[in-house]
C-alpha positions in Angstrom: 91.9 23.4 52.8 95.5 23.1 50.8 98.2 23.1 52.8 98.3 26.7 52.8 95.2 26.9 54.1 93.7 27.9 51.1 91.0 27.1 49.3 91.3 23.6 46.7 91.7 24.3 43.4 89.6 20.6 42.8 86.3 21.3 43.4 83.7 18.8 42.4 81.1 19.8 39.7 78.2 19.8 42.9 80.0 23.0 44.2 80.1 24.6 40.4 76.5 24.0 40.1 75.8 25.5 43.5 77.9 28.5 42.7 76.4 29.1 39.5 72.8 29.1 41.3 73.9 31.6 43.6 75.3 33.8 41.2 71.9 34.0 39.1 70.3 34.2 42.4 72.6 37.7 43.1 71.7 38.9 39.5 67.9 38.3 40.0 68.4 40.5 43.0 69.9 43.0 40.7 73.3 44.8 40.9 73.8 48.6 41.5 74.7 50.1 38.1 78.4 51.3 38.0 79.2 54.7 38.4 80.5 57.0 35.7 82.0 60.1 35.0 82.5 62.6 31.8 85.7 64.6 33.2 88.9 64.3 31.4 91.4 62.1 32.9 94.2 64.2 34.9 97.4 65.5 33.0 100.5 63.7 33.7 102.8 65.1 36.9 105.5 67.6 35.8 109.0 66.5 37.0 109.7 63.3 35.5 109.4 60.0 36.3 110.2 57.5 39.0 111.1 53.8 38.5 109.1 51.5 41.2 108.0 47.7 41.4 104.2 46.9 40.6 103.2 44.2 42.7 99.8 42.3 41.2 97.6 41.3 44.1 95.8 38.7 42.1 92.7 37.6 44.1 92.4 41.4 45.4 92.1 43.5 42.2 94.6 45.6 43.3 98.8 46.6 42.4 100.8 48.0 45.7 103.5 49.9 44.5 107.0 49.7 45.8 110.5 51.6 45.5 112.3 49.5 43.2 115.5 49.1 45.5 116.5 49.5 48.9 113.7 48.6 51.2 111.3 48.5 49.0 108.8 51.2 50.5 105.5 51.5 49.9 104.9 54.5 47.5 101.0 53.8 46.8 98.2 51.4 45.5 95.8 51.2 42.7 92.5 49.4 42.2 92.6 47.7 38.8 89.3 46.7 38.8 87.1 49.9 39.5 85.1 48.6 37.1 84.1 45.1 38.9 80.4 45.8 39.0 79.8 46.3 35.3 81.7 43.1 34.4 80.1 41.0 36.8 76.5 42.3 35.2 77.8 41.1 32.0 79.2 37.9 33.3 76.2 37.1 35.2 73.8 37.7 31.8 75.6 35.6 29.7 75.6 31.5 31.0 78.9 30.9 29.0 80.8 33.7 30.0 79.4 32.8 34.2 80.7 29.2 33.5 84.1 30.4 32.4 84.3 32.5 35.4 83.1 30.0 37.9 85.7 27.8 35.9 88.3 30.2 36.4 87.4 30.6 40.2 87.3 26.4 41.0 91.1 25.7 38.6 93.2 28.0 38.6 91.9 30.7 41.3 92.1 28.1 43.7 88.6 29.4 45.3 89.3 32.5 44.4 88.6 34.8 41.7 91.6 36.0 39.4 91.5 40.2 39.1 95.2 41.2 38.5 97.7 38.8 36.5 100.2 40.6 34.7 101.0 44.8 34.3 103.3 47.0 32.4 103.5 50.8 32.7 103.2 53.2 29.6 106.8 54.4 28.1 105.5 58.1 29.9 104.6 56.7 33.2 100.9 57.7 33.2 99.1 54.5 33.0 99.1 50.5 34.4 97.9 47.9 31.6 96.5 45.2 33.6 95.7 41.6 32.0 92.8 40.2 34.1 92.1 36.6 33.7 88.5 36.6 35.5 87.3 39.1 33.3 89.2 37.7 30.4 90.7 41.3 29.4 92.8 43.8 29.4 92.8 47.1 30.8 94.7 50.7 30.5 94.3 52.4 34.5 95.0 56.2 34.6 97.4 56.1 37.5 96.9 60.1 38.3 92.7 59.5 38.4 92.3 55.7 38.8 89.9 55.2 35.9 90.0 53.1 33.1 91.3 54.4 29.9 90.6 51.8 27.4 89.8 48.1 27.4 90.2 45.3 25.3 88.4 42.0 25.3 90.6 38.9 24.6 89.4 36.0 22.7 87.7 33.4 24.4 87.6 33.6 28.6 90.9 34.3 30.0 93.8 36.5 29.6 96.6 35.5 31.2 100.7 36.4 31.3 101.7 39.6 29.0 105.3 41.0 28.0 106.0 44.5 26.6 108.2 45.4 23.8 111.6 47.1 24.4 110.3 50.1 23.4 107.4 50.3 25.6 105.1 50.9 22.8 103.2 47.5 22.4 102.0 44.8 24.9 101.7 40.9 23.9 98.7 39.0 26.3 97.8 35.2 26.2 94.4 34.5 25.3 94.9 31.1 27.2 91.4 29.4 26.3 91.5 30.6 22.6 95.0 29.7 21.6 95.3 33.3 20.6 98.1 35.9 21.8 96.8 39.5 20.7 99.3 42.4 20.6 98.4 45.9 21.4 99.4 49.7 20.9 100.0 50.1 25.0 98.5 53.8 24.6 95.6 53.1 22.4 94.5 49.4 23.4 93.8 48.9 20.0 95.2 45.7 18.5 98.0 45.9 15.9 98.4 42.0 15.3 97.6 38.5 16.7 98.8 34.9 16.1 97.8 31.3 16.7 99.4 29.2 19.6 99.6 25.7 21.2 97.2 24.8 23.7 96.6 27.2 26.6 99.5 29.9 25.6 101.4 31.3 28.7 104.5 33.2 28.8 105.8 35.8 26.4 108.8 37.1 25.5 110.5 39.7 23.3 113.9 39.1 21.7 116.2 40.6 19.0 115.2 44.1 20.4 111.8 43.6 19.4 111.9 41.7 16.2 110.6 38.4 17.3 108.1 37.3 20.4 107.9 34.1 21.8 105.3 32.0 23.3 105.2 29.1 25.6 101.9 27.2 25.4 101.1 25.0 28.6 98.5 22.9 27.6 95.5 21.9 30.5 97.1 22.6 33.6 93.9 22.0 35.5 93.2 19.1 34.9 93.7 15.9 37.9 95.4 13.6 35.1 98.7 14.5 36.4 100.4 11.1 36.5 103.6 11.1 34.4 102.0 8.5 31.9 99.5 10.7 31.1 101.6 13.8 30.3 100.2 13.3 26.6 96.6 14.5 28.0 97.8 17.4 28.2 97.6 19.1 24.8 99.6 20.8 22.6 102.5 22.5 24.2 105.3 24.1 22.3 107.5 27.8 21.9 105.7 29.7 19.3 108.3 32.2 17.8 106.8 34.8 15.4 108.2 38.0 13.2 106.7 40.7 16.1 106.1 43.2 12.9 104.5 40.5 10.5 103.2 37.9 13.4 104.1 35.3 10.8 105.4 32.2 12.3 109.1 32.1 12.3 110.2 28.9 14.4 108.1 26.5 16.2 110.0 24.4 19.0 108.6 20.7 20.7 110.0 20.6 24.0 109.2 16.8 24.1 111.7 15.9 21.0 114.7 18.0 22.8 113.9 16.6 26.4 113.9 12.8 24.9 117.3 13.6 23.4 118.8 14.7 26.3 117.7 11.4 28.0 114.9 13.2 30.0 111.7 11.6 28.9 110.3 11.9 32.7 110.0 15.8 32.4 107.0 17.6 31.2 107.5 19.7 27.9 104.9 22.4 29.3 107.5 25.5 29.5 106.5 27.8 32.1 108.6 31.0 33.2 111.5 31.7 31.1 114.5 33.8 30.6 117.1 34.4 28.2 120.6 35.3 28.4 121.5 39.0 27.3 123.1 38.1 24.4 119.9 35.7 23.9 122.0 32.8 22.9 120.6 30.4 25.5 117.4 30.0 27.0 116.8 28.8 30.8 112.8 27.7 32.0 111.1 25.9 34.6 108.6 23.0 33.1 105.4 21.5 35.0 105.8 19.4 37.8 109.9 20.0 37.9 111.9 21.4 40.8 114.9 22.5 38.8 115.3 24.0 35.4 116.3 23.5 32.0 119.0 25.1 30.0 118.5 24.9 25.9 120.9 26.4 23.4 118.9 28.6 20.6 121.5 28.4 17.8 122.3 24.3 18.3 118.1 23.7 18.8 118.9 21.3 21.6 118.9 21.2 25.7 122.6 21.2 27.3 122.2 20.9 30.9 119.3 20.1 33.1 119.2 21.5 37.1 117.5 19.2 39.6 117.1 21.6 42.7 116.2 20.3 46.5 113.0 18.9 47.4 111.3 20.1 50.7 110.2 16.9 52.6 107.3 18.5 53.5 106.1 19.2 50.2 103.2 16.4 49.1 104.2 13.7 46.3 100.5 13.9 44.9 101.0 15.8 42.1 97.2 16.9 42.1 97.9 19.0 44.9 100.3 21.2 43.1 99.4 24.4 41.9 98.6 24.5 38.0 100.9 21.8 37.8 103.4 24.3 38.7 106.4 22.5 41.5 108.9 25.6 40.9 107.2 28.8 38.9 109.3 31.8 39.1 113.0 32.5 36.9 115.0 35.6 36.8 118.8 36.4 35.6 121.2 39.0 36.8 121.6 41.8 34.5 125.3 40.3 34.0 123.7 37.2 33.2 125.4 35.1 35.9 123.3 34.5 38.2 119.8 33.3 38.0 116.7 33.5 41.0 114.5 30.8 41.5 111.2 30.6 43.1 110.4 27.1 44.3 106.6 27.2 44.6 105.4 24.1 45.8 108.9 23.5 48.1 108.8 26.9 50.0 112.2 28.5 49.3 113.8 30.5 46.7 117.3 30.3 45.8 120.3 31.8 43.3 121.8 29.7 40.9 125.3 30.2 40.0 124.9 29.9 35.8 128.3 29.0 35.3 128.2 26.1 37.6 124.8 25.5 38.3 125.2 24.8 42.0 122.5 26.4 44.2 123.3 29.1 47.0 121.0 29.3 50.1 117.7 28.1 50.2 115.9 31.3 51.3 112.4 30.2 52.8 109.2 31.5 51.2 105.8 31.0 51.3 104.4 29.5 47.8 106.7 31.8 46.0 105.3 32.6 42.6 107.4 34.9 40.6 111.1 36.3 40.3 111.9 39.5 39.1 115.4 41.6 39.1 115.4 44.7 41.1 116.0 48.4 39.8 119.7 48.4 40.6 120.3 44.8 39.3 121.6 43.6 42.6 119.0 41.4 43.6 115.7 39.4 42.6 112.4 40.2 44.3 110.2 37.1 44.6 106.2 37.2 45.5 105.3 35.2 48.5 101.8 34.3 47.5 101.0 32.5 50.4 102.1 35.0 53.1 101.2 38.3 51.0 104.5 39.8 50.7 107.7 40.5 48.6 110.9 39.5 49.3 114.6 40.7 47.8 117.3 38.3 47.6 120.8 39.3 46.8 122.3 38.0 44.0 125.7 38.3 45.6 125.5 36.4 48.7 121.7 34.6 47.6 120.7 35.8 51.1 117.5 37.3 52.2 117.5 41.5 52.1 113.7 42.7 53.0 110.4 41.4 52.8 107.5 43.7 53.1 103.8 43.0 53.1 101.2 43.5 50.1 97.9 42.6 49.0 96.0 39.0 48.9 98.0 36.7 46.6 100.8 38.5 44.8 102.0 36.9 41.4 103.6 39.2 39.2 106.2 41.5 40.1 107.3 44.0 37.4 109.4 47.6 36.7 107.4 50.1 35.8 107.6 54.3 36.3 105.1 56.6 37.8 105.2 60.5 38.1 107.5 62.0 40.3 105.5 62.5 43.5 103.1 60.1 42.9 101.4 58.2 45.8 98.4 57.1 44.4 95.0 57.8 42.2 93.1 61.2 43.2 90.2 58.8 43.9 88.1 60.3 41.0 85.3 58.3 39.8 85.7 56.0 36.7 84.8 57.5 33.0 83.1 55.3 30.7 86.4 53.7 28.9 86.4 53.3 25.3 86.3 48.9 24.2 88.8 47.5 21.2 87.7 45.1 19.8 
């Protein structure tokens, strides 16, 4: 067991073989057919939209919907895997898919399936689009009925982080085992373009009003080859920047060269969560195995500062115990660009960092914080505490904790979105057959 009381992410091959045998035994016993209905989806509610926070409960396959400001009061909850039986049937019937499904559970999932990684709502607030790593797809779920509008299977066997274009019409998703990013029409699920990346694409970010799309590839984060001298085994890690209209490469940034030039050969070049300043002149990012953040001047193409944040004395020094090579994973910036909010994942805290001085504020205790998002009024950040199944709001001005609220199992991504005014959850209708986008 890990120090969080969760199943370890290092599972021996014998356990995988046993899991495969049990899964195939379950297939032989048969799965009940998934229910389907042909009624059309419910129309959107009149009266406008309400801004909310979506919290993806990755191990549970649900999303909690909270007020975007204040006390983060519960608004509703939605099941993002209404087609679970159908998807499992497909997986159990395909030995290759089954192998990857169990591999995700044993590695990135820390012994659990990953059902809700990232999510964004459509501009009209009628649906939420969710990437589901263990099912290797992206789906649009109707917020009124809970039905799936469309489903897009990604290349390869795992979907990951997403980004939505500034106008809300396109969503980019990383296909982490295929070294590909797909860009989809958020309303229809049709692919409008794709591009190749480095090994294991992860974070996606639109800049220049949606004109550019940045992707960071993080390499292999599931191997036990975590010693600093073995960093080269992690694969091809780089920032890939493409024209978001043509999907042709505009720029490639190898942070290994920039880190070496800055004198930090000791740091990994796997760029994890990242955030731009409001004028997009400066990029801040976290890297694997590091308790801190890096500042990068975009125009000058060089690293300008590196900030090391406090270590928790209770954190194991065995890097193989750190979740998916993360030490700190979660980064957001106040709307005025003056403060950074940092999730210290393996060090069990979050803190607000002054961008001018890079001085950290109070260390707010948190249980395995996994993400950081700016709240609706921009006065604070909201972190997901994946080890305690709750989210916590932290004030940008004081660096103090404001409120914590419980959510589902293993919250990870937290995103602002919109729902119809008066919405409190799906009506509970049965799922209709969804169109599949190739």
